C-alpha positions as CSV (number, residue, x, y, z in Angstrom):
1,M,10.2,10.9,-10.0
2,F,12.6,9.0,-7.8
3,E,12.9,8.8,-4.1
4,K,16.1,8.1,-2.1
5,I,15.8,5.8,0.8
6,W,19.1,5.0,2.7
7,G,21.0,6.4,-0.3
8,Q,19.3,4.1,-2.8
9,V,17.1,5.3,-5.6
10,M,13.6,3.9,-5.7
11,K,11.6,4.0,-8.9
12,P,7.8,4.3,-8.2
13,V,5.5,1.9,-10.2
14,S,1.7,2.3,-10.1
15,A,-0.1,-0.2,-7.9
16,N,-3.6,0.6,-9.3
17,G,-5.2,-2.7,-10.4
18,A,-2.6,-4.9,-8.6
19,T,-4.0,-8.0,-6.9
20,G,-2.4,-9.4,-3.8
21,H,-3.0,-11.0,-0.4
22,L,-3.3,-9.4,3.1
23,I,-1.2,-11.5,5.4
24,P,-0.2,-11.1,9.1
25,V,3.5,-10.5,9.5
26,M,4.8,-9.6,12.9
27,G,1.8,-7.5,13.9
28,K,-1.8,-6.8,13.5
29,I,-3.5,-6.0,10.1
30,M,-6.9,-4.5,10.0
31,F,-9.4,-4.3,7.1
32,R,-11.3,-0.9,7.2
33,V,-14.7,-0.5,5.5
34,Y,-16.3,2.9,5.1
35,D,-20.0,3.5,4.8
36,Q,-21.7,6.2,2.7
37,D,-21.5,8.7,5.7
38,H,-17.7,8.1,6.0
39,N,-18.1,6.1,9.2
40,F,-15.9,3.0,9.3
41,T,-15.6,-0.4,10.9
42,D,-12.2,-2.0,11.4
43,Y,-12.2,-5.8,11.1
44,D,-9.5,-8.0,12.6
45,I,-8.3,-10.3,9.9
46,H,-8.2,-14.0,10.8
47,H,-8.3,-15.2,7.1
48,A,-4.7,-16.4,6.4
49,D,-4.4,-15.1,2.8
50,L,-7.2,-12.7,1.9
51,E,-7.0,-11.6,-1.7
52,V,-7.6,-7.9,-2.4
53,T,-7.3,-5.7,-5.5
54,I,-6.0,-2.1,-5.3
55,T,-8.4,0.4,-6.9
56,D,-6.6,3.6,-6.2
57,P,-4.7,5.6,-8.8
58,D,-2.7,7.2,-6.0
59,A,-1.2,3.9,-4.9
60,F,2.4,3.2,-5.9
61,F,4.9,0.4,-5.2
62,Y,8.5,1.5,-4.3
63,R,11.3,-1.1,-4.4
64,D,15.1,-1.2,-4.0
65,E,17.5,-3.7,-2.7
66,F,16.5,-2.9,1.0
67,T,12.8,-2.0,0.9
68,D,9.5,-3.0,-0.7
69,R,6.6,-0.7,0.2
70,L,3.2,0.5,-0.9
71,D,2.6,4.3,-0.6
72,H,1.0,7.3,-2.2
73,S,2.1,8.5,-5.6
74,P,5.3,10.6,-5.9
75,D,3.1,13.7,-6.6
76,T,1.1,13.2,-3.4
77,L,4.3,12.7,-1.5
78,G,5.8,15.9,-3.0
79,L,8.6,13.9,-4.8
80,K,9.8,15.0,-8.2
């Protein structure tokens, strides 16, 4: 269950239950909200440090000396 990025091994760690902040960094960030019919509204974020909690068992953090990212689980990505 490791992924190689730029020759480096990244160990996935579950992000389910993690709390963090949505912040703008060199680009636009949207906050998407779905209704019961799967329609959605995308909101521009003007709040400087909006706190959110991840409630997705398929969310994983990947870190190495070059990269920090949040992605799907290794199983979903087809990584073994």
